[in-house]
C-alpha positions as CSV (number, residue, x, y, z in Angstrom):
1,M,4.8,-18.6,9.3
2,R,2.0,-20.3,11.2
3,V,0.7,-20.4,14.7
4,D,-1.8,-23.1,15.5
5,L,-4.4,-22.1,18.1
6,R,-7.3,-24.3,17.0
7,R,-7.0,-26.4,20.2
8,Q,-7.3,-23.2,22.3
9,A,-10.9,-22.6,21.3
10,V,-10.3,-18.8,20.8
11,S,-11.8,-16.6,18.1
12,D,-9.8,-14.5,15.7
13,R,-11.0,-11.3,17.5
14,E,-9.4,-12.5,20.7
15,V,-6.0,-13.0,19.0
16,R,-3.6,-10.0,18.9
17,V,-0.8,-10.1,16.4
18,V,1.8,-7.3,16.5
19,Y,4.9,-6.5,14.5
20,G,6.6,-3.3,15.7
21,D,3.9,-0.7,15.8
22,Q,1.7,-2.6,13.4
23,R,-1.5,-4.3,14.7
24,I,-2.0,-7.1,12.1
25,V,-5.6,-7.5,11.0
26,L,-6.7,-11.2,10.7
27,F,-9.1,-12.4,8.2
28,P,-10.4,-15.8,7.0
29,H,-7.8,-17.4,4.9
30,P,-8.6,-17.0,1.2
31,G,-7.9,-20.7,0.7
32,G,-11.2,-21.4,2.3
33,E,-10.2,-23.9,5.1
34,T,-12.3,-23.4,8.2
35,G,-10.6,-22.0,11.2
36,I,-7.5,-20.7,9.3
37,Y,-6.8,-17.0,9.4
38,A,-4.3,-14.9,7.6
39,G,-2.8,-11.4,8.2
40,L,-0.4,-9.1,6.4
41,A,2.7,-7.6,8.0
42,A,4.7,-5.0,6.1
43,I,8.5,-4.7,6.2
44,P,9.5,-1.0,5.9
45,L,12.3,0.0,3.4
46,T,14.2,1.4,6.4
47,A,14.2,-2.0,8.2
48,S,17.7,-3.4,8.9
49,P,18.5,-6.8,7.6
50,G,18.7,-9.6,10.2
51,M,16.4,-11.4,12.5
52,S,13.1,-9.9,13.6
53,A,9.9,-11.1,15.2
54,L,6.3,-10.6,15.6
55,S,4.2,-11.6,18.6
56,V,1.0,-13.5,18.8
57,E,-1.1,-13.1,22.0
58,W,-4.3,-14.9,23.0
59,P,-6.5,-15.5,26.1
60,E,-6.1,-18.6,28.2
61,G,-8.5,-18.7,31.0
62,A,-8.2,-15.4,33.0
63,A,-4.6,-14.9,31.7
64,R,-3.1,-14.2,28.3
65,R,-0.4,-16.1,26.6
66,S,1.9,-15.0,23.9
67,E,4.4,-16.6,21.4
68,R,7.2,-15.0,19.6
69,V,7.5,-15.8,15.9
70,D,11.0,-15.1,14.5
71,F,11.8,-14.4,10.9
72,E,14.7,-13.0,8.9
73,I,14.7,-9.8,6.9
74,T,17.0,-9.9,4.0
75,A,18.6,-6.9,2.3
76,G,16.9,-5.5,-0.8
77,R,18.8,-4.4,-3.9
78,Y,17.6,-1.0,-5.2
79,G,19.0,1.1,-8.0
80,E,19.3,4.9,-8.4
81,E,17.6,7.4,-10.7
82,V,18.4,11.0,-11.6
83,L,15.2,12.9,-12.7
84,K,14.5,16.5,-13.9
85,V,11.3,18.0,-12.7
86,D,9.7,21.4,-12.2
87,P,11.9,23.3,-9.6
88,R,8.7,24.1,-7.6
89,H,8.4,20.4,-6.8
90,V,12.0,20.3,-5.4
91,K,12.1,23.6,-3.5
92,P,8.4,24.4,-2.6
93,G,7.7,27.8,-1.2
94,P,5.9,28.6,2.1
95,Q,2.4,28.2,0.7
96,D,3.3,24.9,-0.9
97,L,4.9,23.6,2.2
98,E,1.7,24.3,4.2
99,R,-0.3,22.6,1.5
100,I,2.1,19.5,1.7
101,R,1.7,19.4,5.4
102,R,-2.1,19.4,5.3
103,E,-2.1,16.7,2.6
104,Q,0.3,14.5,4.5
105,E,-1.9,14.8,7.6
106,E,-5.0,14.0,5.6
107,L,-3.3,10.9,4.1
108,K,-2.0,9.7,7.5
109,Q,-5.5,9.9,8.9
110,I,-6.9,8.0,5.9
111,Y,-4.4,5.2,6.2
112,A,-4.9,4.9,9.9
113,S,-8.7,4.6,9.7
114,G,-9.3,2.0,7.1
115,S,-11.8,-0.8,7.2
116,R,-10.7,-3.8,9.3
117,S,-12.9,-6.1,7.3
118,R,-11.4,-7.5,4.1
119,L,-13.2,-5.8,1.1
120,W,-11.6,-7.5,-1.8
121,Q,-12.2,-10.9,-3.2
122,G,-9.8,-12.8,-5.5
123,R,-6.5,-11.7,-6.7
124,F,-5.2,-8.2,-7.3
125,Q,-4.4,-7.0,-10.8
126,V,-1.9,-4.5,-12.3
127,P,-4.0,-1.3,-13.0
128,V,-2.6,-0.6,-16.5
129,P,-1.1,-2.9,-19.2
130,G,1.9,-0.7,-19.9
131,E,5.6,-1.6,-19.2
132,M,6.9,-1.1,-15.7
133,H,9.7,1.4,-15.9
134,G,10.1,2.8,-12.4
135,P,10.7,0.0,-9.9
136,F,9.9,0.1,-6.2
137,G,12.6,1.2,-3.7
138,T,15.0,3.1,-6.1
139,R,16.9,6.0,-4.7
140,R,15.8,9.1,-6.6
141,L,17.7,12.4,-7.1
142,F,15.5,15.2,-8.3
143,N,17.3,18.1,-10.1
144,N,20.5,16.8,-8.3
145,E,19.2,18.0,-5.0
146,L,16.4,16.1,-3.4
147,Q,16.8,12.4,-2.6
148,S,14.1,10.0,-1.7
149,H,13.1,6.4,-2.2
150,H,10.5,5.4,-4.8
151,T,7.5,4.2,-2.7
152,G,5.6,2.6,-5.6
153,V,6.1,1.4,-9.2
154,D,5.7,3.4,-12.3
155,F,4.1,2.1,-15.5
156,R,4.3,3.6,-19.0
157,A,1.0,5.1,-20.1
158,Q,-0.1,7.8,-22.4
159,T,-2.3,10.7,-21.3
160,G,-5.9,9.5,-21.6
161,D,-5.2,5.7,-21.0
162,P,-7.7,4.2,-18.6
163,I,-6.5,3.3,-15.2
164,H,-8.2,0.4,-13.4
165,A,-8.7,-0.5,-9.7
166,A,-6.3,-3.3,-8.7
167,G,-9.0,-4.8,-6.4
168,A,-12.4,-4.1,-4.9
169,G,-12.7,-1.5,-2.1
170,V,-13.9,1.9,-1.2
171,V,-12.5,5.3,-2.5
172,R,-11.1,7.2,0.5
173,L,-9.4,10.0,-1.5
174,S,-10.1,11.6,-4.8
175,K,-8.3,15.0,-5.4
176,D,-5.3,16.9,-6.6
177,L,-2.2,16.6,-4.4
178,F,1.0,18.7,-4.6
179,Y,3.4,15.8,-5.4
180,S,1.0,13.1,-6.6
181,G,-1.2,15.3,-8.9
182,N,-4.6,14.0,-9.5
183,A,-4.8,11.0,-7.2
184,V,-7.1,8.2,-6.0
185,V,-6.7,6.1,-2.9
186,I,-8.8,2.9,-2.4
187,D,-9.2,1.2,0.9
188,H,-9.4,-2.6,0.4
189,G,-9.7,-3.4,4.1
190,A,-7.5,-5.4,6.4
191,G,-4.9,-2.7,6.4
192,V,-4.5,-2.6,2.5
193,F,-4.7,0.5,0.5
194,T,-3.7,1.2,-3.2
195,S,-3.1,4.6,-4.8
196,Y,-3.1,5.9,-8.3
197,S,-1.2,9.1,-9.1
198,H,-0.5,11.7,-11.8
199,L,-3.9,11.2,-13.4
200,S,-5.2,13.6,-16.1
201,R,-8.8,12.9,-14.9
202,I,-10.4,11.4,-11.9
203,D,-13.7,9.4,-12.5
204,V,-14.6,8.3,-8.9
205,K,-15.7,10.0,-5.7
206,V,-14.9,9.5,-2.0
207,G,-17.1,6.9,-0.4
208,Q,-17.8,5.1,-3.8
209,R,-17.6,1.4,-3.8
210,I,-15.2,0.1,-6.4
211,E,-14.9,-3.3,-8.1
212,K,-11.7,-4.8,-9.4
213,G,-11.0,-3.6,-12.9
214,Q,-13.3,-0.6,-12.7
215,A,-11.8,2.6,-14.3
216,V,-10.8,5.1,-11.6
217,G,-9.5,7.8,-14.1
218,L,-7.2,8.4,-17.0
219,A,-3.4,8.5,-17.0
220,G,-1.7,11.9,-17.2
221,A,1.3,14.0,-16.1
222,T,0.1,16.0,-13.1
223,G,2.1,16.6,-10.0
224,R,5.9,15.9,-9.7
225,V,6.6,14.1,-13.0
226,T,8.9,13.9,-16.0
227,G,6.1,12.9,-18.3
228,P,2.8,10.9,-18.5
229,H,2.7,7.7,-16.6
230,L,1.0,5.9,-13.7
231,H,2.5,5.8,-10.3
232,W,0.9,2.9,-8.5
233,G,1.4,2.5,-4.7
234,V,0.4,-0.1,-2.2
235,K,0.3,0.4,1.6
236,V,-0.1,-2.3,4.2
237,N,-0.6,-1.1,7.8
238,S,0.4,2.4,6.7
239,V,3.8,1.1,5.3
240,N,4.7,1.3,1.7
241,V,5.4,-2.1,0.1
242,N,6.4,-3.3,-3.3
243,P,3.1,-3.5,-5.3
244,L,4.4,-6.4,-7.5
245,T,5.5,-8.4,-4.4
246,F,2.1,-7.7,-2.8
247,I,0.3,-9.2,-5.8
248,Q,2.6,-12.3,-5.5
249,V,1.8,-12.7,-1.8
250,I,-2.0,-12.5,-2.4
251,D,-1.6,-15.0,-5.2
252,R,0.2,-17.4,-2.8
253,L,-2.6,-17.0,-0.2
254,G,-4.9,-18.3,-2.9
255,G,-6.6,-14.9,-3.9
256,G,-9.9,-15.5,-2.1
């Protein structure tokens, strides 16, 4: 979808793009054409199919104008998985519940305070060459009790296989988490984060600048798992999105 404001003589910083509670960060279009900006809006898994809209607002003299941009959300098709895991990760005790609460708050703050500048260049890559075996969005039943939706994609990997950063950015989290095990979160700017979970070893530190393809750790089976693999997640504007679809969207933008 496009909105042409080039005749309005406004800068990208004066343009406000909003979808729901998402403030869309604009950045120079990776295709390189002067005066063209792009932004990423994330459709939550819980969004209802049908027509939706985002708004574009810009200054015009002493006033501000806005335009509604309509688009259609189509229904996704997601499967179901039944998994057997450590009962502790299905019915956590009081101490674990407190730990989970603290970790969720920490992650929430990280995702809400990312760099507004785009930190990546070029296309994103899959972080491990293994076969994808856990698709995004599947409904999961853990020990026949706990139901959730898969918020990333799982790749087959053996313990000790190197895991590579999908794109350039800055490490914002590098620690052991209750559900994710040893995990790394990278801030790529413009609302984009990637996460790498269940690692056997972490090889990066918070604040470290990461280049695409750089090893961030080794695959493992830590946290809530059925065996060694990589869980790879992508968030845009604090919303979980399909990592494989995200790669396709960046490819269509021209990488950069």
